[in-house]
C-alpha positions as CSV (number, residue, x, y, z in Angstrom):
1,X,10.7,-35.1,8.6
2,X,8.1,-38.4,8.4
3,X,7.1,-37.1,12.7
4,X,5.4,-34.3,11.7
5,X,3.8,-35.9,8.1
6,X,2.8,-38.9,10.2
7,X,0.6,-36.5,13.1
8,X,-0.9,-34.7,10.4
9,X,-2.3,-37.3,7.9
10,X,-3.2,-40.0,11.2
11,X,-6.7,-40.3,9.8
12,X,-5.8,-41.0,6.2
13,X,-3.4,-43.7,7.0
14,X,-5.6,-45.3,9.0
15,X,-8.1,-45.1,5.9
16,X,-5.9,-46.1,2.9
17,X,-5.1,-49.5,5.6
18,X,-9.0,-49.8,6.3
19,X,-9.5,-49.1,2.2
20,X,-6.7,-50.6,0.7
21,X,-6.7,-47.6,-1.4
22,X,-4.6,-44.9,-1.5
23,X,-5.2,-41.8,-0.2
24,X,-3.8,-38.1,-1.3
25,X,-3.7,-35.0,0.9
26,X,-2.5,-32.0,-0.7
27,X,-0.9,-28.5,-0.1
28,X,0.2,-29.7,3.4
29,X,2.1,-27.2,5.5
30,X,5.0,-28.5,6.9
31,X,6.5,-26.4,9.9
32,X,10.1,-26.4,8.2
33,X,12.9,-23.5,8.2
34,X,12.4,-20.2,8.7
35,X,9.5,-19.8,6.3
36,X,7.7,-24.0,6.2
37,X,7.8,-26.3,3.6
38,X,4.2,-27.0,1.4
39,X,4.0,-31.0,0.7
40,X,1.5,-32.8,-0.7
41,X,1.2,-36.1,0.8
42,X,0.0,-39.7,-0.9
43,X,-0.6,-42.0,1.2
44,X,0.0,-46.2,-0.5
45,X,-1.2,-49.1,1.7
46,X,0.6,-51.9,2.0
47,X,-1.0,-54.7,3.7
48,X,-0.4,-58.6,3.5
49,X,-1.0,-61.1,5.7
50,X,1.9,-60.9,8.1
51,X,2.1,-56.7,7.8
52,X,-0.4,-53.9,7.8
53,X,1.3,-50.5,7.3
54,X,1.9,-47.7,4.2
55,X,3.9,-46.2,2.0
56,X,4.5,-42.4,2.1
57,X,5.2,-40.2,-0.9
58,X,6.2,-36.9,0.1
59,X,6.2,-34.2,-2.6
60,X,7.6,-30.4,-2.2
61,X,5.4,-28.5,-3.9
62,X,6.5,-25.2,-1.9
63,X,8.0,-23.8,-4.8
64,X,5.1,-24.0,-7.0
65,X,2.7,-22.7,-4.2
66,X,5.0,-19.7,-4.6
67,X,4.9,-19.6,-8.2
68,X,0.8,-19.6,-8.5
69,X,0.1,-16.8,-5.8
70,X,3.0,-14.6,-7.5
71,X,1.1,-15.3,-10.7
72,X,-2.1,-14.5,-8.6
73,X,-1.0,-11.2,-7.6
74,X,0.8,-10.0,-11.1
75,X,-2.9,-10.9,-12.0
76,X,-4.4,-8.9,-9.6
77,X,-2.1,-6.4,-10.7
78,X,-2.9,-6.0,-13.6
79,X,-6.7,-6.0,-13.1
80,X,-6.3,-3.2,-10.7
81,X,-4.4,-1.4,-14.0
82,X,-7.1,-1.5,-16.1
83,X,-9.3,-0.4,-12.9
84,X,-7.5,2.4,-12.5
85,X,-7.9,3.5,-16.3
86,X,-11.5,3.8,-15.5
87,X,-10.9,5.3,-11.9
88,X,-8.6,8.1,-12.7
89,X,-11.2,9.9,-15.3
90,X,-13.8,9.2,-12.3
91,X,-11.2,11.1,-9.9
92,X,-10.6,14.0,-12.0
93,X,-13.7,14.7,-13.1
94,X,-14.8,16.7,-9.7
95,X,-11.2,17.0,-9.0
96,X,-11.0,19.8,-11.8
97,X,-14.0,21.3,-10.7
98,X,-12.9,21.9,-7.4
99,X,-9.5,23.0,-8.6
100,X,-11.7,25.4,-11.4
101,X,-14.1,26.3,-8.7
102,X,-11.3,27.6,-6.4
103,X,-9.9,29.4,-9.3
104,X,-13.0,30.9,-10.1
105,X,-13.7,32.1,-6.4
106,X,-9.6,34.1,-6.5
107,X,-10.6,35.4,-10.2
108,X,-14.2,36.8,-9.1
109,X,-12.8,38.4,-6.0
110,X,-10.1,39.9,-7.6
111,X,-9.3,43.6,-8.6
112,X,-7.9,43.3,-11.3
113,X,-10.8,42.0,-13.0
114,X,-13.3,45.1,-14.5
115,X,-16.2,43.0,-14.3
116,X,-16.0,42.7,-10.9
117,X,-16.0,46.0,-10.3
118,X,-19.1,46.5,-12.0
119,X,-20.5,44.7,-10.3
120,X,-19.8,44.8,-6.5
121,X,-20.4,48.4,-7.4
122,X,-23.8,47.5,-8.8
123,X,-24.3,45.6,-4.7
124,X,-22.9,48.5,-3.5
125,X,-19.7,47.2,-2.2
126,X,-15.8,47.8,-2.2
127,X,-13.6,45.4,-3.7
128,X,-11.0,46.5,-1.4
129,X,-12.7,45.6,1.9
130,X,-14.0,42.1,0.6
131,X,-10.7,41.3,0.3
132,X,-9.0,42.6,3.5
133,X,-12.1,40.8,5.1
134,X,-11.4,37.5,2.8
135,X,-7.7,38.8,4.3
136,X,-8.2,38.6,7.8
137,X,-10.1,35.4,8.1
138,X,-7.9,33.5,6.2
139,X,-10.1,32.7,3.0
140,X,-7.2,33.3,0.8
141,X,-5.2,31.0,2.4
142,X,-7.9,28.2,2.9
143,X,-8.5,28.5,-1.3
144,X,-4.6,27.4,-1.8
145,X,-4.9,25.1,0.9
146,X,-7.9,23.4,-1.7
147,X,-5.2,24.9,-4.9
148,X,-2.8,22.9,-3.4
149,X,-4.2,19.7,-2.1
150,X,-6.3,19.3,-5.4
151,X,-3.2,19.4,-7.5
152,X,-1.4,17.1,-5.2
153,X,-3.9,14.4,-5.8
154,X,-4.3,14.7,-9.2
155,X,-0.2,14.3,-9.9
156,X,-0.9,11.2,-7.3
157,X,-4.0,10.1,-9.9
158,X,-1.3,10.4,-13.2
159,X,1.8,9.2,-11.4
160,X,-0.4,6.1,-10.7
161,X,-1.7,5.3,-13.7
162,X,1.4,5.8,-15.8
163,X,2.9,3.4,-13.5
164,X,-0.4,0.9,-13.9
165,X,-0.5,1.1,-18.1
166,X,0.4,-1.3,-20.1
167,X,3.1,-0.8,-22.4
168,X,5.0,-1.7,-24.9
169,X,8.5,-2.3,-23.7
170,X,11.4,0.4,-25.9
171,X,14.1,1.7,-25.0
172,X,14.3,5.6,-24.3
173,X,16.6,8.5,-22.7
174,X,15.6,9.9,-20.1
175,X,16.1,12.0,-16.3
176,X,17.9,10.4,-14.1
177,X,16.2,13.2,-11.2
178,X,12.9,12.8,-13.4
179,X,12.7,8.8,-12.6
180,X,14.0,9.2,-9.0
181,X,11.6,11.8,-8.2
182,X,8.4,9.7,-9.6
183,X,9.9,6.8,-7.6
184,X,9.8,8.7,-4.3
185,X,6.2,9.9,-4.7
186,X,5.1,6.7,-5.9
187,X,7.0,5.1,-3.3
188,X,5.6,7.5,-0.7
189,X,1.5,6.2,-1.4
190,X,2.1,2.3,-0.3
191,X,0.6,1.8,2.3
192,X,2.8,-0.8,3.8
193,X,6.0,1.6,3.3
194,X,4.2,3.8,5.9
195,X,3.6,1.6,8.6
196,X,6.9,0.6,8.4
197,X,8.4,3.3,8.3
198,X,6.3,4.7,11.2
199,X,6.5,1.6,13.1
200,X,10.4,2.1,12.7
201,X,10.0,6.0,14.1
202,X,7.9,4.9,17.3
203,X,11.3,2.2,17.5
204,X,13.6,5.1,17.1
205,X,11.4,7.4,19.9
206,X,11.1,5.0,22.5
207,X,14.8,3.9,22.4
208,X,15.8,7.8,23.0
209,X,13.1,8.1,25.3
210,X,14.4,5.0,27.2
211,X,18.1,6.4,27.0
212,X,17.3,9.9,28.0
213,X,14.9,8.7,30.7
214,X,18.2,7.9,33.3
215,X,19.1,11.5,32.7
216,X,15.8,12.9,34.6
217,X,16.8,10.9,37.7
218,X,19.9,12.7,37.6
219,X,20.3,15.8,40.0
220,X,19.8,19.1,37.7
221,X,22.6,20.2,38.7
222,X,24.6,17.5,36.8
223,X,27.0,18.0,34.6
224,X,25.7,14.4,32.7
225,X,22.6,16.1,31.2
226,X,24.2,18.8,29.8
């Protein structure tokens, strides 16, 4: 353990001997174990008439550093929770307008509303012909897609807001099915989870391709390909 520390602290050791003052290096990364360690190194000069050297004190602060990083991340998440409330209103307002506008388009082109027939006669068009045109051009399908996407976005915002909101801890009854559904919906929007899933799918696809490739090299009549 001393060898890499000495290598990293060579200048500090020379400075401690030259100035006869303790030197300290903080948060020195050490390549030990799978994740490595973080240490503080204090160098005390040991200078006599016949000996020049140093005493090294090494404090392993890995756990403390990880705890600080965890606390920093927790504070970030708490800040995000506060921002989420304001962002939810900013997102929900235009989202509500989009959904309401899509519903109004469907309502104002519907043949079930008397006012629509009155206006259609005044401008000399047929609602039946208009409905046929919108059907042929796929406009109704577009409106349905807008409605579905808007509701899905609203559900995501609501779930994130509920997840990040600060609440008092209390015991209450809940349906396990609803909890699982909400958990899956939240996890589905996790970027890291999506990235890992795509990576695993890519690996699986590559493995499948490697396994199936020898079969293409065989004769088409070979029973091994069937």
